[in-house]
C-alpha positions as CSV (number, residue, x, y, z in Angstrom):
1,M,39.4,81.1,-37.2
2,R,36.4,83.5,-37.0
3,D,37.1,85.5,-39.5
4,L,38.0,83.5,-42.3
5,P,36.8,83.5,-45.6
6,I,33.5,81.1,-45.9
7,E,35.2,78.9,-48.8
8,I,38.2,78.2,-46.3
9,I,35.4,77.7,-43.9
10,N,33.8,75.1,-46.0
11,T,37.7,73.5,-46.7
12,V,37.9,72.8,-42.8
13,V,34.3,71.5,-42.0
14,Q,34.6,69.5,-44.5
15,N,37.9,67.8,-43.5
16,V,37.3,67.1,-40.3
17,S,35.6,63.9,-39.3
18,S,35.5,63.7,-35.6
19,V,32.1,64.6,-34.3
20,T,33.3,66.3,-31.1
21,D,35.5,68.7,-33.1
22,L,32.7,69.4,-35.4
23,L,30.7,70.5,-32.4
24,Q,33.5,72.5,-31.2
25,L,33.7,74.3,-34.7
26,R,30.2,74.5,-35.0
27,S,29.6,77.4,-31.8
28,L,32.9,79.0,-33.2
29,N,29.8,81.8,-34.8
30,K,27.0,81.7,-37.6
31,A,29.1,80.3,-40.5
32,Y,30.5,77.7,-39.0
33,R,27.2,76.5,-37.2
34,E,25.4,76.6,-41.0
35,L,28.2,74.2,-42.4
36,V,29.1,72.3,-39.4
37,T,25.3,71.7,-38.6
38,P,24.8,69.6,-41.7
39,I,27.2,67.3,-41.5
40,A,27.2,67.1,-37.4
41,F,23.6,65.8,-36.8
42,S,23.6,63.3,-40.5
43,K,24.4,60.3,-38.1
44,L,23.6,59.8,-34.7
45,H,25.1,57.2,-32.4
46,V,22.6,56.3,-29.6
47,K,24.3,54.5,-26.4
48,N,22.2,52.2,-24.7
49,S,21.4,54.3,-21.6
50,I,19.0,56.5,-20.4
51,Q,21.1,59.4,-21.2
52,S,21.9,59.0,-24.9
53,A,18.3,58.5,-25.6
54,Q,17.3,61.8,-23.6
55,N,20.0,63.5,-25.5
56,F,18.4,62.0,-29.1
57,Q,14.9,63.0,-28.0
58,Q,16.1,66.3,-27.6
59,I,17.4,66.1,-31.1
60,I,14.3,65.1,-32.2
61,A,12.5,67.5,-30.8
62,A,14.4,70.3,-32.6
63,A,13.3,71.7,-35.3
64,N,16.8,73.0,-36.2
65,L,18.2,69.5,-36.2
66,A,15.8,66.9,-36.9
67,P,15.5,67.9,-40.6
68,Y,19.3,66.9,-40.6
69,V,19.1,63.3,-39.0
70,R,19.9,60.9,-41.9
71,E,20.9,58.2,-40.2
72,V,20.6,56.5,-36.5
73,V,22.9,53.8,-35.4
74,Y,22.1,52.3,-32.1
75,D,24.7,51.0,-30.1
76,F,27.6,50.4,-31.9
77,R,30.2,48.4,-30.8
78,D,33.6,47.6,-32.6
79,D,34.9,44.4,-32.1
80,E,33.0,43.0,-30.3
81,F,31.6,39.1,-29.5
82,F,28.5,38.5,-28.6
83,Q,27.9,36.4,-25.3
84,F,24.9,35.6,-23.1
85,P,25.4,36.5,-19.4
86,P,25.3,34.5,-17.1
87,E,21.6,33.8,-15.4
88,N,22.3,33.9,-12.3
89,I,23.2,37.5,-12.7
90,E,22.1,40.2,-10.3
91,I,20.5,43.7,-11.0
92,E,21.3,46.3,-9.0
93,D,18.6,48.6,-9.9
94,M,15.4,47.0,-11.9
95,L,13.8,50.5,-11.9
96,E,16.5,51.4,-13.8
97,V,16.0,48.6,-16.4
98,A,12.3,49.5,-16.7
99,D,13.4,53.4,-17.1
100,L,15.6,52.3,-19.8
101,E,13.5,50.6,-21.9
102,E,10.3,53.2,-21.5
103,A,13.1,55.8,-22.6
104,L,14.4,53.6,-25.9
105,T,10.5,52.8,-26.7
106,E,10.1,56.7,-26.5
107,V,12.6,57.5,-28.1
108,F,12.3,54.8,-30.8
109,C,8.5,55.1,-31.3
110,A,9.2,59.3,-32.5
111,L,11.7,58.0,-35.6
112,D,9.2,58.9,-38.1
113,R,9.2,62.6,-37.1
114,L,13.0,62.7,-38.6
115,P,11.7,63.7,-42.1
116,R,15.0,62.8,-44.1
117,L,15.8,59.7,-42.2
118,E,17.3,56.9,-44.7
119,C,18.7,54.4,-42.3
120,V,18.6,52.9,-39.3
121,A,21.0,50.3,-37.3
122,A,19.9,48.7,-34.1
123,N,22.9,46.6,-32.5
124,F,21.6,44.2,-29.2
125,W,24.4,44.1,-26.5
126,P,23.5,42.5,-22.7
127,T,24.7,45.3,-21.0
128,F,23.9,48.7,-20.3
129,I,25.4,52.1,-18.9
130,S,23.8,53.1,-16.0
131,Q,23.1,56.6,-14.8
132,S,26.6,56.5,-12.5
133,G,28.0,55.7,-15.8
134,K,28.9,51.8,-14.4
135,E,28.4,49.1,-17.4
136,I,25.7,46.4,-16.0
137,R,24.9,43.5,-17.6
138,E,21.7,42.1,-17.8
139,S,19.9,38.8,-17.3
140,P,18.8,36.7,-21.1
141,F,15.0,37.8,-19.8
142,W,15.9,41.3,-19.5
143,F,18.0,41.5,-22.9
144,T,15.4,39.9,-25.0
145,S,12.6,41.9,-23.4
146,R,14.8,44.8,-24.4
147,Q,15.4,43.8,-27.9
148,L,11.4,43.4,-28.5
149,T,10.8,46.8,-27.0
150,V,13.5,48.2,-29.5
151,I,12.1,46.1,-32.5
152,H,8.2,47.1,-32.1
153,S,9.2,50.3,-31.6
154,I,11.2,51.0,-34.9
155,Y,8.8,48.7,-36.8
156,H,5.7,51.2,-35.2
157,A,7.7,54.0,-36.5
158,M,8.2,52.7,-40.3
159,K,4.4,53.1,-40.5
160,T,4.7,57.1,-41.4
161,S,8.6,57.1,-41.5
162,R,10.5,57.3,-45.0
163,M,13.7,55.3,-43.6
164,T,14.6,52.6,-46.4
165,S,17.4,51.0,-44.6
166,L,17.2,48.6,-41.3
167,S,20.0,46.3,-40.0
168,L,19.4,44.7,-36.7
169,N,22.2,43.0,-34.8
170,N,22.1,40.3,-32.6
171,V,19.0,39.8,-32.6
172,V,17.9,36.8,-30.3
173,M,14.8,34.9,-32.6
174,M,11.8,34.8,-30.2
175,P,8.6,33.0,-31.1
176,V,6.2,34.5,-33.8
177,S,3.6,35.2,-32.3
178,C,6.1,38.4,-30.3
179,Y,6.2,39.6,-33.5
180,D,2.6,40.1,-34.7
181,F,3.8,43.9,-35.0
182,V,5.4,43.3,-37.9
183,S,2.7,41.9,-40.0
184,T,0.7,45.1,-39.4
185,L,3.2,47.1,-41.7
186,T,1.3,46.8,-44.9
187,N,3.4,49.0,-46.8
188,S,6.8,48.3,-45.7
189,P,9.3,51.4,-46.8
190,L,12.7,49.4,-46.7
191,S,14.6,48.2,-49.6
192,H,17.0,47.2,-47.7
193,L,16.9,44.7,-44.6
194,S,20.0,42.7,-42.5
195,L,18.8,40.6,-39.9
196,S,21.8,39.2,-37.8
197,V,20.8,36.4,-35.5
198,V,22.7,35.2,-32.5
199,P,23.4,31.0,-33.7
200,N,22.1,28.5,-32.1
201,A,25.1,27.5,-30.5
202,D,25.3,30.2,-27.8
203,I,21.3,30.3,-27.3
204,S,21.2,26.5,-26.5
205,A,23.0,26.9,-23.3
206,W,20.6,29.3,-21.8
207,S,17.9,27.6,-20.3
208,G,15.7,29.7,-21.7
209,S,16.0,28.7,-25.0
210,K,12.7,25.9,-25.6
211,E,11.4,29.9,-25.8
212,I,13.2,31.2,-28.0
213,N,15.2,29.5,-32.0
214,G,12.1,31.1,-33.4
215,S,11.6,31.3,-37.9
216,L,14.3,33.9,-39.5
217,G,10.6,34.8,-41.4
218,A,9.5,36.7,-38.2
219,L,11.0,39.6,-39.1
220,L,10.8,39.3,-42.8
221,P,8.1,42.1,-44.4
222,I,5.2,40.7,-45.5
223,S,5.2,39.9,-49.5
224,N,5.8,43.8,-51.4
225,P,7.4,45.2,-54.3
226,T,10.0,47.5,-52.7
227,L,12.5,45.4,-51.0
228,K,15.6,44.7,-53.3
229,S,18.1,43.9,-50.8
230,L,18.4,40.9,-47.9
231,E,20.7,39.9,-45.6
232,L,20.5,36.7,-43.5
233,R,23.1,36.4,-41.0
234,S,24.5,34.6,-38.2
235,P,27.6,35.7,-38.0
236,Q,29.1,33.5,-35.3
237,G,28.2,29.8,-35.9
238,P,25.2,28.1,-37.9
239,Y,21.3,28.8,-37.2
240,H,18.4,26.6,-38.3
241,S,15.2,27.1,-36.5
242,L,12.3,24.4,-37.5
243,E,9.6,27.1,-36.8
244,T,11.1,28.8,-39.8
245,K,8.6,29.2,-42.7
246,L,9.3,30.8,-45.6
247,S,6.8,30.0,-47.9
248,S,4.3,33.3,-47.9
249,F,7.5,35.5,-48.7
250,H,7.9,37.0,-52.2
251,Y,9.9,40.2,-53.3
252,P,9.6,40.2,-57.2
253,S,12.2,43.7,-57.2
254,L,14.6,41.7,-54.6
255,E,18.1,42.5,-56.5
256,S,20.5,40.9,-53.7
257,L,20.5,38.5,-51.4
258,V,22.8,37.9,-48.7
259,L,23.1,34.5,-46.4
260,E,25.6,33.6,-43.7
261,N,25.7,30.0,-41.7
262,T,22.0,29.6,-42.9
263,V,21.0,25.6,-42.9
264,F,19.2,24.3,-45.6
265,D,16.8,21.3,-45.3
266,Q,17.2,18.4,-45.7
267,M,14.3,17.7,-48.6
268,P,13.3,21.3,-50.0
269,S,9.9,22.6,-48.8
270,P,7.7,25.7,-49.6
271,D,8.6,27.0,-46.1
272,G,12.1,26.1,-46.6
273,V,15.8,28.4,-47.7
274,E,16.4,26.7,-51.0
275,E,12.8,27.4,-52.4
276,F,12.6,30.9,-50.9
277,I,15.9,31.5,-52.9
278,I,14.1,30.4,-55.7
279,R,11.2,32.0,-55.3
280,Q,13.0,35.4,-55.6
281,K,14.7,34.5,-59.4
282,S,12.2,37.0,-61.4
283,R,15.3,40.2,-60.8
284,L,18.0,38.4,-58.5
285,H,21.6,39.7,-59.5
286,H,23.7,38.8,-56.8
287,L,23.6,36.0,-54.3
288,E,26.0,35.6,-51.7
289,L,26.5,32.3,-49.4
290,Q,28.9,32.2,-46.8
291,S,29.4,29.3,-44.5
292,C,25.8,27.7,-45.3
293,A,25.4,23.9,-44.7
294,S,23.2,21.6,-45.7
295,Y,21.5,19.7,-42.5
296,V,21.7,16.0,-42.4
297,A,18.5,15.3,-40.6
298,N,18.5,11.3,-40.9
299,P,21.6,10.1,-41.8
300,S,19.7,7.3,-43.0
301,V,18.4,9.6,-45.8
302,D,20.2,10.5,-49.0
303,A,21.4,14.1,-47.6
304,R,20.2,16.7,-49.8
305,L,23.5,17.1,-52.0
306,W,24.9,20.9,-52.7
307,S,25.4,19.7,-56.2
308,S,21.6,19.5,-57.0
309,I,21.5,22.8,-54.7
310,W,23.6,24.4,-57.2
311,Q,22.4,22.2,-60.7
312,R,18.8,23.6,-59.6
313,C,20.4,26.8,-59.0
314,A,22.0,26.8,-62.1
315,A,18.7,26.2,-64.3
316,E,16.1,28.5,-62.2
317,L,18.5,31.8,-61.7
318,T,18.8,33.0,-65.0
319,S,19.0,36.7,-64.0
320,L,21.7,35.9,-61.4
321,R,25.1,38.0,-62.5
322,E,27.0,37.7,-59.6
323,L,27.8,34.7,-57.3
324,V,29.6,34.7,-54.2
325,V,30.2,31.1,-51.8
326,D,32.6,31.6,-49.0
327,G,33.5,29.0,-46.8
328,D,32.8,25.5,-47.3
329,S,29.3,24.9,-48.2
330,G,29.3,20.9,-46.3
331,Y,27.1,19.5,-44.2
332,V,25.9,19.0,-40.6
333,V,23.6,17.0,-38.1
334,L,22.7,18.2,-35.0
335,D,24.2,17.0,-31.9
336,A,23.0,16.6,-28.6
337,E,25.7,18.8,-26.7
338,W,27.3,20.5,-29.3
339,G,24.9,21.5,-31.3
340,Y,24.9,21.6,-35.1
341,V,28.3,19.9,-36.1
342,T,30.3,19.0,-39.7
343,Y,28.9,15.5,-41.1
344,K,32.2,13.8,-41.7
345,P,30.9,10.7,-43.2
346,I,30.8,12.7,-47.2
347,S,32.5,10.9,-49.6
348,T,35.5,12.4,-51.5
349,T,33.0,11.4,-54.5
350,V,30.2,13.6,-53.2
351,A,32.8,16.6,-52.7
352,E,33.8,16.5,-55.7
353,G,30.5,16.6,-57.2
354,D,29.8,19.6,-55.3
355,S,32.7,21.6,-56.3
356,S,32.3,20.5,-60.2
357,S,28.6,21.7,-59.8
358,L,29.4,25.0,-58.6
359,Q,31.9,25.7,-60.9
360,M,29.2,24.5,-63.6
361,F,27.2,27.3,-62.1
362,Q,29.8,30.2,-61.9
363,D,30.9,29.5,-65.5
364,A,26.9,29.4,-66.7
365,I,26.9,33.0,-64.9
366,V,30.1,34.4,-66.4
367,S,28.7,33.2,-70.1
368,A,25.6,35.2,-69.2
369,C,27.0,38.3,-68.2
370,K,28.9,38.5,-71.8
371,V,25.6,37.5,-73.9
372,V,24.4,41.1,-71.8
373,A,27.2,42.7,-72.5
C-alpha cells in the first residue's frame, strides 16, 4: 500500500471512516499523512477524563494539526439516558476531581487557538473516567460544578474564536447569577445554538434543587443579528422555570426555532415563551414545537388555550414557511409529588378547537408558500 498511485491512495482514504484506521494509514508514509491528517483531525472527541483532555491540549498546541480541527465533541455517549446519581456517593479521590476540572478548563479556554473551529458540542454526564480507567460517579454538586466550569471556559474562548455552532446537552440550569459570563460576550459569533436541559422531574428529586431550576434565558446570547437557529430542548420531560425572563432577547435574523417539552405560561407576558416566539417573527421561517404544553397555574382561572396560541401565531408569524408540531400540545399542572402532569379536565370541545386552530394555521402556511413560489 505504500507505493500505490496518489489517486488510489486518495480513494482509499476517502472510504475509511474509522479514526483508528485513519491514524494507522497516516503512519505509512508522507503521502498518506498529507491526505489523512485533514480528515482524521477535522472532528475530535474529548472524553471526560484527564488523559483525554491532555491529549486534546497537545493537538491544540501542534501547529501542524490545530488548523484542521473544525468540530469538537465533548463526552459523547450514544443512546445513554441521563440520571442523577445518588447524593450519598463517595468520591474516592477528590484531588482527581479537581485535577479533571483544571484540565478541562485549560483545554476549553484554548479553543480559540483552533483557527478553523466551527462547531462545539458539549455533553454532560455525572460520571468521569479516573486515571486508572475506572468509571467514577460524581455527586450532583461536583457534576454541576464541572458543568459550569466547562461552559464558562467555552464562552471565554468564544470571545476570540470563530466557532459558529454550539450545542450544550444535559444542562442543569443554575441561578442566573452563575452565568454572569454570558453577558460579557458582547459579540457572539454563534449562528446556531442548541440547549438541552435536565427536566423538572429529575432535578426536583435532588435536595439541592432549590438552588437550581433556573431561567432558560441564562445561557442565551445577548440580542444580536448573528443568531439564525435556536433550539431549546428538554428531551426527558417538561421544563418550566418561574425565573425565566426572555423579554430582553431579540434575534432579528433568526430563521429556525425549535422548542421541546417547553411549558408555556398561563398568561402571555413579555418574559414568557409565547412573546419570545412572536418577537422573532421578522425572518422566522421554521418553527418546531415538540410535546410542548400550556401551564395551568390556577385551575380556577381559564387556561391559555392552544387555540388562542395558534390563532395569534397565525396572525403574527407571517414569514413562517414550515410548522412542525410533534406530540400532544396539551395542558399541565404542577403536582407537588410528581412534578408537571397532564391537566385532565380539558373538554372535548376545547381539544377539538385546539386541533381546528392548528389545522387552520398549517393551511395558512401552505397557502403562503404557494404564493411565494
